[in-house]
N, C-alpha and C positions, 0 to 999 in steps of 0.2 A: 919593615912596617913600624911604626911607632906606638908608644902604649896608648894614647887617644885612639889610635886607628883601630887597636885589638878591642878596646872597651867599648867602642862606638859598635863594632860588628858583633860582639857577644851580646849588647843590650837589644836585639832585637827579639829575642825571648827571654821569660823568666827564668831565674834561676832554680834548679831541683832541689828538694828537700835536703839533700847529702850535703850538696854547697853551702846553703844557708846555714845547715849546723855547723859547718867547717868554719865559715867567716865567723859565726856567734860564738867557738868555742874560743876565739881567740881575742873577744871583745868583753870587757866588762858593764855589766848593766843592762845589756841590751836583749831586748826580748822579741820574738818573732810573734806578731799578732796580725793574722789574716793574710791579706796582701803588703805589710807593713814591716818594719822594725821600730823598735819605740824604747826611749829611755825617759825617765825623768829624773832632772837634775833638781837640786837643793841648795838653797843659798841662805846666806846669814840675814838677808834684807832685799828690800825691793831695788836699791841701786845696783846689788851684785847682779840681782837677776836681769834687768835690764842692760847690764854691761854686757853680759854672757849672750844675751840676745843680741844686739848690736855686733858684737864679734861673730856670732853665728849668721848674719845677716850678710857682714862681708864675704865670709866663706862661701856662702849659699850663692852669691852675685859670681863671684870668681869662677865658680865650679858648674854655673849656670844651670844648679840642681836645688830646688827650694823644698822645704820640708813643711810640715804642718806642725804648727806652733799651739800649744795651749800655755799661755803666761798666766803665772798668779803671783802674788805678794812674795813670796819665796821660793817658788818652783817653776819650772820650765818643762813640758813634756813634749819632745821633741819626736815626731813621726815621719819615718822615711819610706817612698816608695816610688817605683816608676810607673806612671799612671800610664804612659804611652805603650808599654807592653803590660799590663794587668798585673804587675807582681814585682818583685825585686831583682834588681839587677846588681852588679859589682859596683856601680858609681852611688848606689844607697851605702855600701858598706865601707866605700873611699872616704864619702862624705862625713858618716858616722866617725870614724876614725880621725878625721880631722877636727871634729867638734869635740871629742874627748880630749884631744890634743890642747885644746884651748885650756882645760882645767889639769893639765899633769903637773904643774908647778904650784897648784893652789895650796896656801899656806894651811 
């Protein structure tokens, strides 16, 4: 059974609080809020913000998992949840980690 098959099988039910805390402990800046995980990213200017949003959109389409975004001049608030199960799935954390990876080498 491949990784995607395991994730798909596990995405039928929301993650429990213990798993959520475990995943969050491995991530910087993400918070558990209701049925979602959220993080606000801050940038130098609007151009950097929109560049980030465009890169995020590419990842979201590749993963077929799309976050809620609140975009400002120098900020972007990202919120992930899995609506189909009414809570958080492993896919939310995978996508959040990939989004964090966009800024790993930011100067």
